[in-house]
N, C-alpha and C positions, 0 to 999 in steps of 0.2 A: 466372471465373465472376463473376457480377453480383449483389449482392445490396444491399438498401437499411438503410443504416444510421441511428440516431438522430442527431440533430445534434449532439449533444453526444461522440459516440463518432467515435474515429478507429481506422483499423486498418494496419499493417505486415505485407507478405507476406515472407516470409522462408525459405530451407531449412533443415531442421533434421533430422539423422541421415538425410538422403537424402530427407525427406517435406518436402510444402508444410506452412508453419505460418503462421497467420493471429493477429497480438498486437495486442491490442485496449485500447483507452485511452480512460479517460472525463475530460472537462475537470475534474472536482471530486473524482472517487473516484481517479484515476490509473491504473495499470495493472489492468486488469479480468481479463485471463486471455487463454489461446490457444487456437485451436482447429486441429487436426493433420489432414490428409487423408491417408490411407495407402493406396495400390494393393494391393489383395489379389491373389494368384495366379488366383483365380476371376472374376476383371474388375470385381468390386465393390470400393467406395470405402469406407473403415473412417474414421468421424468421432470424433477423439477430443477431447473438449472439458474444459478443466482452468481452473479457477478460483483465481486468485490470492489465496493468504491462509491464515491457518491456520483449523481448523475451528472454534475455541474465540472467534474474534473477531467479533463482531458484524457488522461490516462486511464480511465475507468472504459472509453471507448477502445484504447488500445488492449486492455486485458480482456474486453469483449471480444474483440476478433479473433482471439486465439482461444478463446473457452467456448466459443460457439461452433468451430468443427468438431472439438472433442466431444461435443453435447450431440452433435448429429449423429457422429459415429457411435457411441454408445446406444441411442437410441435404433439405429439401423442393426446393430448388432442384436439387441433385445429383441427385435422384431422379426431377424431370422431365426431366432432359436424360440421365441414364444408365442410367434405370430404378431399381427398387427396390433399396437397398443397406442396409448395416448402420450403426446410431449406436451408439454406446457411450456411457453414461449420462454427464450432467457430472459431473466428478471433482472433488474437494476433496483437492489435494496438501499435500503436506508444505509448511512455510512458505516462501514465495519469499525466497531469501537474496539479497545483494549481487548485483549484475550482472554484476561480473568477480570473479575470485580477488583481483585487486591493491584491490579496493574496502574500505575500511573507513568504517565508521560511527561518527563521534568520539560519545563521550556520557561522561559524569562523574557519579560517583555521590556524593551529598552526604550525610556521616554525621552522626549527632549526637553533639555535643562532651559529651552528658553519658552515655549508654548506650553509644555506637560503632556503632549499628545504622545501617543507609542507612535515610535519612529520605526521600531525594527523589532523583531521576534526571533530568539535562538531557540531551537528545540535540542534537547541532548539526547542521543540515542548510544547509549553507555554498551548496549549489547551487540548492536551493528557492526556486523563483519564483512557484510557483502553486497554488493548493488541491490541486492532484492532484499534483504535488512532494512537498507536506507529507504527504499520504496515503499516497505509496510510503515514506517514511520509517516512519510510523506501523505500514504492514502488516509492514515488514522487521523492524523491532524489538519487534513485539508480543509473541513468546516471551518475550524477557528483560524488558520492563517489566509484563507481566502476572504473570510469575513473582516478580518482586521485590515486587509489592504496594505499590510507595510511588507517592505523587504524581509524574507526569512531565509534562515540557513538550519539546514539539519548539520549538527557536528557528533562525530563519533570520539571515541575514547582517543587517547595519545597514542601513538604508534611507540612504544619505548618509555623510558623514564619521563615522567611529567615533568617540562620544563618550558619556557620561552621559546626555546630552539627545537622543540619535540613537535613535529607535523603530527596533524589528526586529519581523517578524512572529515571532508565540509563538503555537502551538497547545498546549492542554494535552490530554492522552490519558488520562490514567489519574489518580484512580479513576473519573472521568466525563468524557466527551467535551465539549469547549466548542469554539465556532467561533473561528477564527483571529484574533487580537486583534493591534493595534500598541501595544507597550509599550517604554518607554526601559529600559535598564537600572538607573537609578534607582529607578524602580516596580516594577521585576519583583523586584531585588534587596532591598528592602524587603517583599515579600509572600513571599520565600524566606525571608530572615531571621525573619519572624514564624511562618511554619511551623518552622524548626528550634529557634526558641526555645521551641514548644508540645509539641515531640516528648516522646513518653514522661513526660509531667506526668499 
């Protein structure tokens, strides 16, 4: 089956529970979701589309807006080849968890020294090298940091030999999304210390 993708979207075809699945990835948004093709006993093809992410996450709607026309294009292509088929509406599933049972996303809760409540959350994305990689971490961890409702950053590996003056890519995801920045531990720790010092005052 041939279909045209936007230049910033790639796809991998694989077998999933005996059916063909197409998993789509965006350069800057990370994993978009997947489309599964299921042959039905009556000869028709069922197209099930799933967008990656939590329903409450605004980024899920952004991914859905890219995935929906791709799903429609695939369905139209199938119908032109096989005749009229069936299509399931694009779904928003439960949050997509780590890619394997052994994967652990390392994070750290920063407590306030005065009241003891959690004041901030740090998520460590050691293998994140692209904007899409950071978005994958943000998507996976959304239920956790949105539930805590404290300032949250995703921190990548040092961009060179580790040290207080070696920058890392940092993405603040809560309470407001910011662009990825390059920050040294010295600069980031100063910002974090100020936040902790002003907590519960």
